[in-house]
VOGU-3710 file (C-alpha; in Angstrom, 3 decimals, decimal comma):
1> mdisgaaeke> -13,377/-17,237/-4,743  -11,816/-19,596/-2,223  -10,947/-18,539/1,312  -7,241/-18,087/0,524  -8,174/-15,698/-2,285  -10,610/-13,828/-0,056  -7,957/-13,482/2,649  -5,403/-12,246/0,129  -7,899/-9,709/-1,241  -8,512/-8,301/2,251
11> inrmnvvfgk> -4,800/-8,156/3,056  -4,200/-6,226/-0,165  -7,108/-3,867/0,545  -5,917/-3,134/4,076  -2,353/-2,659/2,851  -3,636/0,166/0,646  -5,705/1,588/3,512  -2,751/1,684/5,904  -0,631/3,294/3,201  -3,077/6,196/2,867
21> lefakksala> -4,647/6,459/6,319  -4,071/9,695/8,219  -4,978/10,785/11,712  -7,678/13,443/11,765  -6,986/14,108/15,421  -4,477/12,605/17,792  -5,703/11,214/21,061  -5,007/8,215/23,251  -8,187/6,543/21,990  -7,353/7,231/18,339
31> defydfakry> -3,891/5,753/18,925  -5,480/2,700/20,540  -7,868/2,161/17,611  -4,947/2,444/15,192  -2,812/0,072/17,257  -5,555/-2,566/17,408  -6,209/-2,259/13,677  -2,523/-2,474/12,794  -1,970/-5,502/15,046  -4,892/-7,387/13,505
41> fedgkyfykn> -3,580/-6,461/10,050  -0,146/-7,848/10,897  -1,712/-10,944/12,469  -3,675/-11,529/9,272  -0,487/-11,469/7,208  1,131/-13,912/9,653  -1,829/-16,292/9,456  -1,862/-16,080/5,669  1,846/-16,887/5,477  1,174/-19,940/7,657
51> ekfieafeae> -1,775/-21,027/5,465  -4,358/-20,315/8,152  -6,617/-18,608/5,659  -9,799/-18,394/7,739  -7,904/-16,775/10,600  -6,170/-14,432/8,134  -9,499/-13,356/6,656  -11,031/-12,838/10,099  -8,070/-10,774/11,320  -8,250/-8,506/8,265
61> iiswayidag> -11,981/-7,955/8,744  -11,431/-7,030/12,394  -8,699/-4,608/11,305  -11,122/-3,084/8,782  -13,779/-2,732/11,501  -11,445/-0,776/13,787  -10,562/1,608/10,961  -14,226/1,919/9,963  -15,209/2,794/13,539  -12,276/5,210/13,798
71> lklgffnvpk> -13,438/6,957/10,635  -16,951/7,330/12,044  -15,560/8,707/15,304  -13,438/11,244/13,413  -10,092/9,716/14,405  -8,905/9,022/10,857  -9,144/10,275/7,293  -8,770/8,337/4,062  -8,764/9,665/0,495  -12,096/9,902/-1,268
81> elrkvftige> -11,402/6,841/-3,447  -11,052/4,691/-0,308  -14,133/6,007/1,486  -16,322/3,706/-0,608  -14,816/0,586/1,038  -16,045/1,781/4,452  -19,519/2,432/5,843  -18,931/6,189/5,790  -19,309/6,148/1,985  -18,209/8,854/-0,365
//
């Protein structure tokens, strides 16, 4: 898979994640994690649109990392079928 395909795959994956992500508990820190993740997600889409595929891929991975950390800290919940794409597992 080329880098543009890898970036597109991550954008699609994170699009699904953001469509199903829920807050487990609201707090200023949980909001901040979500905000960072969402901004990197949006940045990744911008980079992809402008054919900056490496930057798009990197931004999506950083977005994923914020959500992954937020899941481990108990800030967020995702459906069982999405847990397997994070380090929390099923």
